[in-house]
C-alpha positions in Angstrom: -56.5 -12.3 -44.7 -56.8 -15.6 -42.6 -54.4 -17.9 -42.2 -55.2 -22.0 -42.3 -55.8 -22.5 -38.8 -58.1 -19.2 -38.4 -59.8 -20.4 -41.5 -60.8 -23.8 -40.1 -62.1 -22.4 -36.9 -64.2 -19.9 -38.9 -65.7 -22.7 -40.8 -66.4 -24.9 -37.6 -68.0 -22.2 -35.8 -69.9 -21.5 -39.0 -71.1 -25.1 -39.0 -72.0 -24.9 -35.3 -74.0 -21.9 -35.8 -76.0 -23.7 -38.8 -76.8 -26.4 -36.8 -78.2 -24.3 -33.9 -80.4 -22.3 -36.5 -82.0 -25.3 -37.9 -82.6 -26.7 -34.4 -84.2 -23.2 -33.6 -86.6 -23.2 -36.6 -87.6 -27.1 -36.2 -88.2 -26.4 -32.3 -90.2 -23.3 -32.9 -92.7 -25.3 -35.4 -92.7 -28.3 -32.8 -93.6 -25.9 -29.9 -96.5 -24.8 -31.5 -97.9 -28.0 -32.9 -97.5 -29.6 -29.4 -98.7 -26.8 -27.7 -101.8 -26.6 -30.2 -102.4 -30.2 -29.7 -101.9 -30.5 -26.2 -104.7 -28.0 -25.5 -106.9 -29.2 -27.7 -106.3 -32.9 -27.0 -106.5 -32.2 -23.2 -102.7 -33.7 -22.5 -100.7 -31.8 -19.8 -97.7 -34.2 -21.2 -97.8 -32.3 -24.6 -98.3 -29.1 -23.3 -94.8 -29.7 -21.1 -93.3 -31.2 -24.2 -94.3 -27.8 -26.0 -92.5 -26.0 -23.1 -89.5 -28.1 -23.3 -89.3 -27.2 -27.1 -89.7 -23.2 -26.4 -86.4 -24.0 -24.0 -84.7 -25.7 -27.3 -85.1 -22.6 -28.6 -83.7 -20.3 -26.4 -80.8 -22.6 -25.6 -79.9 -22.7 -29.4 -79.9 -18.6 -29.0 -77.4 -19.3 -26.4 -75.5 -21.6 -28.3 -75.2 -19.4 -31.1 -73.9 -16.3 -28.6 -71.4 -18.6 -27.2 -69.9 -19.9 -30.4 -69.9 -16.1 -32.1 -68.1 -14.9 -28.4 -65.7 -18.1 -28.7 -64.8 -17.1 -32.2 -63.4 -13.6 -31.4 -59.6 -13.3 -31.9 -57.3 -12.7 -28.7 -57.0 -8.9 -27.6 -55.5 -7.2 -24.6 -58.1 -7.9 -22.4 -58.0 -11.7 -23.3 -54.7 -12.6 -24.4 -55.7 -16.3 -24.5 -58.7 -15.5 -26.9 -62.6 -15.9 -25.8 -63.0 -19.6 -26.0 -64.2 -19.8 -22.4 -67.4 -18.3 -23.5 -68.4 -22.0 -25.1 -68.2 -23.8 -21.8 -70.2 -20.6 -20.1 -72.8 -21.3 -22.7 -73.3 -25.3 -21.9 -73.6 -24.1 -18.4 -76.2 -22.0 -19.3 -78.0 -24.6 -21.4 -78.0 -26.9 -18.4 -79.5 -24.2 -16.1 -82.3 -23.7 -18.6 -82.8 -27.3 -18.6 -83.3 -27.2 -15.3 -85.6 -24.6 -15.1 -87.6 -26.3 -17.9 -87.9 -29.5 -15.9 -88.9 -27.3 -12.7 -92.0 -26.0 -14.7 -93.0 -29.2 -16.0 -92.8 -30.6 -12.1 -94.9 -28.0 -10.6 -97.6 -28.1 -13.9 -97.3 -32.2 -13.6 -98.2 -32.0 -9.8 -100.9 -29.7 -10.2 -102.7 -31.6 -13.1 -102.3 -34.8 -11.2 -104.5 -33.6 -8.0 -106.7 -31.5 -10.6 -109.4 -34.0 -11.7 -109.6 -33.9 -15.9 -110.5 -36.1 -18.9 -108.4 -38.4 -20.5 -106.4 -37.1 -23.6 -107.8 -37.2 -27.2 -106.0 -40.3 -29.2 -104.8 -37.9 -32.0 -102.2 -36.6 -29.7 -100.4 -39.8 -30.0 -100.0 -39.2 -33.6 -98.4 -35.8 -33.3 -95.6 -37.5 -30.1 -94.8 -40.1 -33.0 -93.9 -37.3 -35.4 -92.2 -35.3 -32.6 -90.1 -38.2 -31.5 -89.1 -38.9 -35.0 -88.0 -35.5 -35.9 -86.3 -34.7 -32.7 -84.1 -37.9 -32.8 -83.3 -37.2 -36.3 -82.5 -33.7 -35.1 -80.4 -35.1 -32.4 -78.6 -37.3 -34.5 -77.8 -34.2 -37.3 -76.4 -31.6 -34.5 -74.0 -34.4 -32.9 -72.7 -35.1 -36.0 -71.8 -31.5 -36.4 -70.8 -31.3 -32.9 -68.3 -34.3 -33.2 -67.0 -33.0 -36.7 -66.0 -29.5 -34.9 -65.3 -30.7 -31.6 -67.5 -28.1 -30.1 -68.8 -29.0 -26.5 -71.5 -26.4 -26.5 -72.7 -28.1 -30.2 -72.9 -31.3 -28.6 -74.9 -30.3 -25.9 -77.4 -28.5 -27.8 -77.9 -31.7 -29.3 -78.4 -33.6 -26.2 -81.2 -31.3 -25.5 -82.8 -32.1 -28.7 -82.4 -35.6 -27.4 -84.1 -34.6 -23.9 -86.9 -33.5 -26.0 -87.2 -36.8 -27.8 -87.3 -38.5 -24.6 -89.9 -36.3 -22.9 -92.2 -36.7 -26.2 -91.6 -40.8 -25.8 -92.8 -41.0 -21.9 -95.8 -38.7 -23.0 -96.8 -41.4 -25.6 -96.6 -43.8 -22.9 -98.6 -42.0 -20.3 -101.2 -40.9 -23.1 -101.4 -44.8 -24.3 -101.7 -45.9 -20.5 -104.9 -43.5 -20.0 -106.2 -44.4 -23.6 -106.2 -48.0 -22.5 -106.9 -47.9 -19.1 -109.8 -45.9 -19.3 -111.5 -44.3 -16.6 -109.2 -43.6 -13.5 -106.1 -43.8 -15.3 -106.9 -40.2 -16.8 -103.7 -38.7 -14.8 -101.1 -41.2 -16.7 -99.9 -38.7 -19.1 -99.4 -36.2 -16.2 -97.2 -38.9 -14.3 -95.6 -39.4 -17.7 -94.6 -35.7 -17.5 -93.2 -35.9 -14.1 -91.2 -39.3 -14.8 -89.9 -37.2 -18.0 -88.7 -33.9 -16.1 -86.4 -36.5 -14.1 -84.7 -37.5 -17.3 -84.2 -33.9 -17.9 -82.8 -33.0 -14.4 -80.4 -35.9 -15.3 -79.2 -34.9 -18.6 -78.9 -31.1 -17.3 -76.9 -32.4 -14.3 -74.8 -34.1 -16.8 -74.0 -31.3 -19.3 -73.7 -28.7 -16.7 -70.7 -31.1 -15.4 -68.7 -31.0 -18.8 -69.1 -27.2 -19.1 -67.7 -26.5 -15.4 -64.8 -29.3 -16.5 -63.9 -27.1 -18.9 -63.9 -23.7 -17.1 -61.7 -25.7 -14.6 -59.6 -26.7 -17.1 -59.6 -30.6 -16.5 -57.4 -32.4 -18.6 -58.5 -33.5 -22.0 -59.1 -37.2 -23.1 -55.9 -39.1 -22.6 -55.4 -39.8 -26.6 -55.0 -36.0 -26.8 -51.9 -36.1 -24.5 -50.0 -38.9 -25.8 -50.5 -37.4 -29.1 -48.5 -34.0 -28.0 -46.1 -36.2 -26.5 -45.5 -38.3 -29.4 -45.1 -35.5 -31.9 -42.8 -33.9 -29.7 -40.4 -36.8 -28.7 -40.2 -37.1 -32.6 -38.3 -33.7 -33.0 -34.8 -34.4 -33.6 -32.7 -33.1 -30.6 -35.7 -33.8 -28.0 -34.0 -36.6 -25.5 -37.2 -36.9 -23.5 -40.3 -34.9 -22.0 -40.8 -33.9 -18.5 -44.2 -32.4 -18.1 -47.0 -31.9 -20.5 -50.3 -29.9 -19.9 -52.9 -29.3 -22.1 -56.1 -27.6 -21.7 -59.4 -26.8 -23.9 -60.1 -23.3 -24.7 -63.4 -22.9 -26.9 -62.5 -25.3 -29.9 -58.8 -25.1 -29.7 -56.0 -26.5 -27.2 -53.3 -24.8 -25.5 -50.3 -26.7 -24.3 -47.6 -26.2 -22.0 -44.6 -28.8 -22.5 -41.4 -29.1 -20.8 -38.8 -30.7 -23.3 -35.6 -32.4 -22.0 -32.4 -31.5 -24.4 -28.7 -32.2 -24.5 -27.2 -29.8 -21.5 -23.9 -29.1 -23.5 -25.8 -27.2 -26.5 -26.1 -23.6 -26.7 -28.8 -21.4 -25.7 -29.5 -20.9 -29.6 -29.8 -24.4 -30.3 -32.0 -25.1 -27.7 -34.2 -22.1 -28.8 -34.2 -23.6 -32.4 -35.6 -27.1 -31.0 -38.5 -25.6 -28.8 -39.4 -23.7 -32.3 -39.1 -27.3 -34.1 -41.1 -29.0 -31.5 -44.2 -26.2 -31.4 -44.1 -26.0 -35.3 -44.6 -30.0 -35.6 -47.2 -30.2 -32.9 -49.2 -27.2 -34.2 -48.8 -28.3 -37.6 -49.7 -31.9 -37.0 -52.6 -31.4 -34.9 -54.4 -28.2 -36.2 -56.8 -27.9 -33.2 -53.7 -27.0 -31.2 -53.6 -23.0 -31.2 -50.4 -22.4 -29.0 -47.7 -24.4 -27.6 -45.2 -23.0 -24.9 -42.2 -24.9 -24.9 -39.8 -25.1 -21.7 -36.3 -26.2 -22.4 -34.5 -28.2 -19.7 -30.9 -29.9 -19.7 -30.7 -33.8 -19.2 -27.7 -33.4 -17.0 -30.0 -31.5 -14.1 -33.8 -32.8 -14.1 -34.3 -31.1 -11.0 -33.3 -27.6 -12.4 -35.9 -25.5 -11.7 
């Protein structure tokens, strides 16, 4: 039987997986549409866009795998749980973005130096559809990521937005090629090349987020302040010395040094520590565990 905290985590994981599955289905459909339209319509920018959509499918699968592993309970080999699988999945997704960008760069340069015909006008309609669908998908997935506080789900959302950006660049490039006429046939290839720069930027930004979580970078200041506020609200707590918080998957772990009256008994200090822990976990459901260290107020330098 799951406790309330485990049930909430399970529901969050399930929401994240559902959003990733929606992304996979949409990305497969768009990859086929863009690939076929790009080949028939003589637009490498659209073919490059199809490649980006295929990478969306791969990264969404990585997101699902990361969430499933992160949701596993703690065991003998992983006493703090499997939450680090989430930032690892984020890094894998960012590497996939880098790989997609490199493929697009290589092919764009090849197309630029190879004479070819201008794209067909109908490709613009396909791109309008893609931008609308992908931006809508981004907004849906980012809402899910924010609601479950999952870095990897939010990363998946930004991957969808990068696809929308790529399609926007392709639309601009094809429009220039069609309006400019002879001599502007390569405009959509240059657009694909520019879009790859946006993808690399997004990949770098997302990869750094994953690395920060793996390195136990401190969470946003408001989380620390909330933990301190809850700790100080417990009767018997005179002040706080140290407060460290780190993210592990969808949950947080807290190390807190609590200062109490040095004249109380060990038992009383132990009871205060339990009250602090219970208070923080009850009021802040995303905190999985709190390690409380009791210090006497008459010797703050005591180690």
